[in-house]
N, C-alpha and C positions, 0 to 999 in steps of 0.2 A: 504494500499499500504505499509506504514512504518512497519506494522507488517511484512508482507512478507520479506520486506528488512532485517528486522533483523534477521528473520528465517534463511535467505540465508546466512547472516554473521556467525551465530552461527554454520550452518552445514559446512560452509568452514573452520572456525577456528578449529573445532574437527575433521575435515577430513571425513565426511561423515559417520563415523562408526555407528554401532549400538546403540552406547551410545548417539547419538544424540536425540533420540526420547524422552527419559526421561526428559532431559535437555530442549528441546522444550516445553513438555507438562508443567513443572514447570513454564517455562518462561510465556507461553501464560495463564495459569490458575491465574498467580499472577496479571496480568494487569486488571485495572478497566476497565469496558466495557464503551463506549462511547455511550451516547445516542443521536440519530439522530431524529429530528423531520422534516418530509417532509410538505411542505405546503398542505393545504387542496384543493383541486381544485372542483370545482362544478361538478356535475354527468353530464353525455352526455345527458341525458334527460330533461335538461333545456332550450333546444331551441323549440319554438313553431311557427307553421306557421299560417299565417293569409292571406288569399286571398280574394281580392276585386273582386267580380263578375260584369259584365257589367249591369247587371240588377239592381245593388244597394245592392245585398245580399253579405252577410259575410260568408267565410269558416274558421273554425278553426280547424286545423288539419284535415281538409276534411269533419267537419261535419257543416252543416248549423246552423248559430247563428244569432240571432237578435242583431243589432248594439247596442241597449241599454243594451243588456245581455253580451257584449264582455268581461268587466272586470271581471266579475263572472265568465263566461267560462273559462277564462284565468287562473283564481285562482284555479278553480278545476282541470284543466289539468297541472298545475305546480306543483301538488302533494307535495304542503307544502314549495315548494320553495319561499322565499321572491320575490316581483315583481323586485326588483333592482338586482337580480342574474339570472333573466330569459331573455333569448335572443329571441326577435321576428323576425321572417323572413317574412316581408310583401311583397307581391305581388300582382299583379293585371291582369285582363284580359285585352286583348286589347279594348280600347274603355274606359275604366274607366278614368274620369276626374281627373285633379290635385286636384280640390276642396274636392272630396271624399277621395283621399289619405291624404290630409292634415287634414281632420277632423277626421279620423281614427287615425293618429299619436298624434293629439291633445288628443283624449280620451286615446291613450295608455301611453301619458306623464301624464296626470291627474292621472291615475290608479298607477303610480310609475314605470311604465316599460320604462326605458330610454336607454336600449340597443336594438335599433331597426335597422335592415338592411333591404335595399331594394333589392329585388330579381328582376333581369331582365334577359331576354334571347335574343338573336340575332333575333329571329323571331317575338319578339313583334314590335309594330309601335307606 
């Protein structure tokens, strides 16, 4: 923004003649570049879904998974992203008890997945 303002000022002082282009070229090429480092953001693929079924089964990204293999399945699906950076979206079918949800949340916490969100819908009872 400052560079553009200086360019406008130089153009106004010189009167907008043909001679402003070389002056602007010398001015802009003599400036030191400003390094900008943008923050790194996790990729969009770091959110995984875990769904508790009414019959006690688990689905990870829609694939049936045994409860004892939950951490290993999530690690494989996370594609090298550390557990602390993966967001888990936990949902359940109607009829899933609180104990089952708490047990799965405990397993996720033990495995290092601390970014867990509970997904609900208005139709669930």
